[in-house]
C-alpha positions in Angstrom: -162.8 -204.9 -146.6 -161.4 -202.1 -144.7 -163.3 -200.8 -141.1 -165.1 -198.0 -141.4 -162.9 -194.6 -140.6 -164.3 -192.7 -137.5 -165.9 -189.6 -138.2 -163.6 -186.5 -138.0 -163.9 -184.3 -135.4 -162.5 -180.6 -135.1 -159.6 -180.0 -132.3 -158.4 -176.9 -133.9 -159.5 -173.9 -133.3 -161.2 -171.9 -136.1 -158.2 -169.8 -137.9 -160.7 -167.2 -139.8 -160.5 -163.5 -139.0 -164.1 -163.5 -139.3 -166.9 -166.1 -137.7 -170.3 -165.6 -136.8 -172.1 -164.1 -140.1 -175.1 -166.1 -141.4 -174.1 -169.5 -142.7 -174.0 -168.9 -146.3 -171.6 -165.6 -145.7 -170.1 -167.8 -143.2 -169.4 -170.4 -145.7 -167.9 -167.6 -148.1 -165.7 -166.4 -145.4 -163.6 -170.0 -145.6 -161.4 -168.2 -147.9 -159.5 -165.1 -146.5 -156.9 -163.1 -147.3 -154.1 -162.5 -144.4 -151.4 -160.2 -145.9 -151.0 -161.2 -149.4 -151.6 -164.7 -148.7 -154.7 -166.5 -149.4 -156.1 -169.2 -147.3 -159.1 -171.8 -147.6 -160.0 -173.7 -144.9 -161.8 -176.0 -146.9 -159.0 -177.4 -148.5 -158.9 -180.4 -146.4 -161.2 -182.3 -144.5 -159.6 -181.2 -141.5 -160.9 -178.1 -142.7 -163.9 -178.9 -143.2 -164.4 -180.3 -139.6 -162.8 -177.3 -138.1 -166.0 -175.3 -139.7 -168.8 -177.9 -139.1 -167.2 -177.6 -135.4 -167.6 -173.5 -135.5 -171.1 -173.8 -137.2 -172.4 -176.7 -134.5 -173.0 -179.1 -137.4 -170.4 -181.5 -136.6 -173.6 -183.9 -134.9 -176.0 -183.4 -137.9 -172.9 -183.8 -141.2 -169.7 -186.0 -141.4 -166.7 -184.1 -141.9 -165.8 -186.3 -145.1 -164.9 -185.5 -148.8 -168.8 -185.8 -150.3 -169.7 -183.1 -147.5 -166.7 -180.8 -148.6 -167.2 -181.3 -152.6 -170.9 -180.2 -152.0 -169.9 -177.0 -149.6 -167.3 -176.2 -152.2 -169.5 -176.0 -154.7 -172.6 -174.1 -152.9 -169.4 -171.8 -151.9 -168.7 -171.4 -155.7 -172.5 -170.9 -156.7 -172.8 -168.2 -153.8 -169.1 -166.6 -154.8 -170.5 -166.3 -158.6 -173.6 -164.7 -157.0 -172.4 -162.5 -155.0 -170.0 -160.8 -157.5 -172.0 -160.5 -160.1 -175.4 -159.4 -158.5 -177.2 -162.6 -159.0 -176.5 -162.2 -162.9 -175.1 -165.6 -163.4 -177.7 -168.0 -164.9 -174.6 -170.9 -164.5 -174.1 -170.4 -160.5 -178.1 -169.8 -159.6 -178.7 -173.3 -161.5 -175.9 -174.7 -158.9 -177.9 -173.3 -156.1 -181.3 -174.6 -156.9 -179.4 -178.3 -157.5 -178.1 -178.0 -154.1 -181.6 -176.7 -153.0 -183.7 -179.6 -154.3 -181.7 -181.9 -151.7 -183.2 -180.8 -148.7 -186.4 -179.7 -147.0 -188.1 -178.3 -144.2 -190.3 -180.8 -142.1 -192.7 -179.7 -139.7 -193.2 -181.5 -136.6 -195.3 -181.5 -133.1 -193.1 -181.7 -130.1 -193.4 -182.1 -126.7 -192.2 -178.3 -126.0 -195.0 -177.6 -129.3 -194.5 -176.7 -133.1 -191.2 -176.9 -135.0 -189.5 -176.9 -138.1 -186.3 -179.1 -138.8 -184.2 -179.1 -141.7 -183.4 -182.2 -143.6 -181.5 -183.8 -147.1 -181.3 -186.3 -148.7 -178.1 -187.4 -147.3 -176.5 -185.8 -144.3 -173.1 -184.8 -146.9 -176.1 -182.6 -148.6 -177.5 -181.1 -145.3 -174.6 -178.0 -144.7 -174.9 -176.8 -148.6 -178.7 -176.7 -148.5 -178.5 -175.1 -145.3 -176.0 -172.7 -146.6 -178.2 -172.2 -149.9 -181.4 -171.8 -147.6 -179.8 -169.8 -145.7 -178.5 -167.1 -148.8 -182.3 -167.2 -150.0 -183.4 -166.0 -146.5 -181.1 -163.0 -146.4 -182.1 -162.2 -150.3 -185.1 -162.2 -149.3 -185.4 -160.3 -145.7 -182.9 -157.3 -146.2 -180.6 -157.7 -149.4 -179.0 -154.5 -149.2 -177.6 -155.5 -146.1 -175.1 -158.1 -147.5 -172.1 -156.7 -147.9 -168.8 -157.4 -148.9 -165.7 -155.7 -147.1 -165.1 -152.3 -148.2 -161.1 -153.2 -148.1 -160.4 -153.6 -151.9 -157.9 -156.2 -151.0 -160.4 -158.2 -148.4 -162.5 -160.8 -149.9 -164.6 -161.0 -146.5 -168.4 -160.8 -146.2 -170.8 -159.4 -143.8 -174.5 -159.1 -142.7 -174.9 -155.8 -141.8 -176.9 -155.6 -138.6 -176.2 -152.1 -137.3 -179.0 -149.6 -136.5 -178.3 -147.1 -139.6 -176.7 -149.9 -141.8 -173.6 -148.3 -143.0 -171.2 -151.3 -141.9 -168.5 -150.8 -144.2 -165.8 -153.3 -142.5 -165.8 -156.6 -142.1 -163.8 -156.0 -138.8 -163.0 -152.6 -137.2 -160.3 -154.1 -135.8 -158.9 -155.6 -138.9 -160.0 -153.6 -141.7 -161.3 -150.5 -140.3 -157.9 -149.9 -138.5 -155.5 -150.5 -141.6 -157.8 -148.2 -143.3 -157.7 -145.3 -140.5 -153.6 -146.1 -140.2 -153.2 -145.6 -144.0 -155.2 -142.1 -144.0 -153.1 -141.3 -141.2 -150.2 -142.0 -142.9 -151.1 -140.2 -146.2 -152.4 -137.3 -144.5 -148.9 -137.1 -142.3 -146.8 -137.8 -145.0 -148.0 -135.0 -147.3 -148.2 -132.4 -144.1 -151.8 -132.5 -143.4 -153.0 -132.1 -139.5 -155.4 -134.9 -138.2 -159.3 -133.7 -138.9 
């Protein structure tokens, strides 16, 4: 009988270009493209450990194959729902399957009433939280869930700008690329800057 493996903790900085989005979109953004090279943070348990640490879930869920499999399944369901504007019954069923693995428990703490998310297994908790977050965003302001306007970018964001006109995952990344491309096209054709 082998000894149990110590829990894997992230010791690497999160390499993704966009972090800090709501949990469901942050999960989607574990896939990104740098230049023409696709990346997937969830291709390994080590990458999972990085994601769990960046979302502050590393103390609530193990970085193991079960957690990784659950997150990949929910990510695929979310991706399909986003790309089909919710029109995929298979993706809805998959998301609903994971929503069945968790719940919110009300409790009275010393500082007053509270709510804590729980799941039937610690491995299901991050996937359940991401699925529940997606429902929350869809209930709150679904029009603010957006994909970056750069056609070669696969990142999603939740537009919290006052007027709701954010177009880019990041002005420093895709926004500046678009500006540089427009500038190049204008100058190539002899047009002055506007």
